[in-house]
C-alpha positions as CSV (number, residue, x, y, z in Angstrom):
1,X,52.1,4.3,-49.7
2,X,51.8,5.3,-46.1
3,X,52.3,1.8,-44.9
4,X,55.5,1.4,-47.0
5,X,56.8,4.7,-45.8
6,X,56.1,3.8,-42.2
7,X,57.8,0.4,-42.5
8,X,60.8,2.1,-44.2
9,X,61.1,4.6,-41.4
10,X,60.8,1.9,-38.7
11,X,63.5,-0.2,-40.4
12,X,65.8,2.8,-40.7
13,X,65.3,3.7,-37.1
14,X,65.9,0.2,-35.8
15,X,69.1,-0.2,-37.9
16,X,70.3,3.2,-36.6
17,X,69.7,2.1,-33.0
18,X,71.4,-1.2,-33.6
19,X,74.5,0.5,-35.0
20,X,74.7,3.0,-32.1
21,X,74.3,0.2,-29.5
22,X,77.6,-1.3,-30.3
23,X,79.5,1.9,-29.8
24,X,78.0,2.4,-26.4
25,X,79.3,-1.0,-25.3
26,X,82.8,0.0,-26.4
27,X,82.5,3.3,-24.5
28,X,81.3,1.4,-21.4
29,X,84.4,-0.8,-21.5
30,X,86.9,2.0,-22.2
31,X,86.8,3.6,-18.6
32,X,87.9,0.3,-17.1
33,X,91.2,0.4,-18.9
34,X,92.5,3.7,-17.4
35,X,91.4,2.5,-13.9
36,X,93.5,-0.7,-14.4
37,X,96.5,1.3,-15.5
38,X,96.1,3.6,-12.5
39,X,96.0,0.6,-10.2
40,X,99.1,-0.9,-11.7
41,X,100.9,2.4,-11.3
42,X,99.8,2.6,-7.7
43,X,101.1,-0.9,-7.0
44,X,104.5,0.0,-8.6
45,X,104.7,3.2,-6.5
46,X,103.9,1.2,-3.3
47,X,106.6,-1.3,-4.2
48,X,109.1,1.6,-4.5
49,X,108.0,3.0,-1.2
50,X,108.5,-0.4,0.4
51,X,112.0,-0.7,-1.1
52,X,112.9,2.8,0.1
53,X,111.7,2.0,3.7
54,X,113.9,-1.1,3.7
55,X,116.9,0.9,2.5
56,X,116.2,3.5,5.2
57,X,116.0,0.8,7.9
58,X,119.3,-0.7,6.7
59,X,121.0,2.8,6.6
60,X,119.7,3.5,10.2
61,X,121.1,0.2,11.4
62,X,124.5,0.9,9.7
63,X,124.6,4.4,11.2
64,X,123.8,3.0,14.7
65,X,126.6,0.5,14.4
66,X,129.0,3.2,13.2
67,X,128.0,5.4,16.1
68,X,128.7,2.6,18.6
69,X,132.1,1.9,17.0
70,X,133.0,5.6,17.0
71,X,132.0,5.9,20.7
72,X,134.2,2.9,21.5
73,X,137.1,4.5,19.8
74,X,136.6,7.9,21.3
75,X,136.2,6.6,24.9
76,X,139.5,6.5,26.8
77,X,140.4,3.0,28.0
78,X,140.3,2.5,31.7
79,X,143.7,1.5,33.2
80,X,143.8,-2.2,34.0
81,X,144.7,-3.2,37.5
């Protein structure tokens, strides 16, 4: 009777551990997913920052050209001899 009870308890415990082991693997893989999503969001944000920097550079170039043109128009022309 004791032997049968001991075997039944060991079998129950081993099945319980085997069932719990699968869930721990799933939980171990779950943290990787938010990290990957965060990395993708960071890459998208960096792309947007790069695009904004390019637009700022183009705007600064256009403004410099506009300032040069305005200075040329505002400067009086020297008399030609």
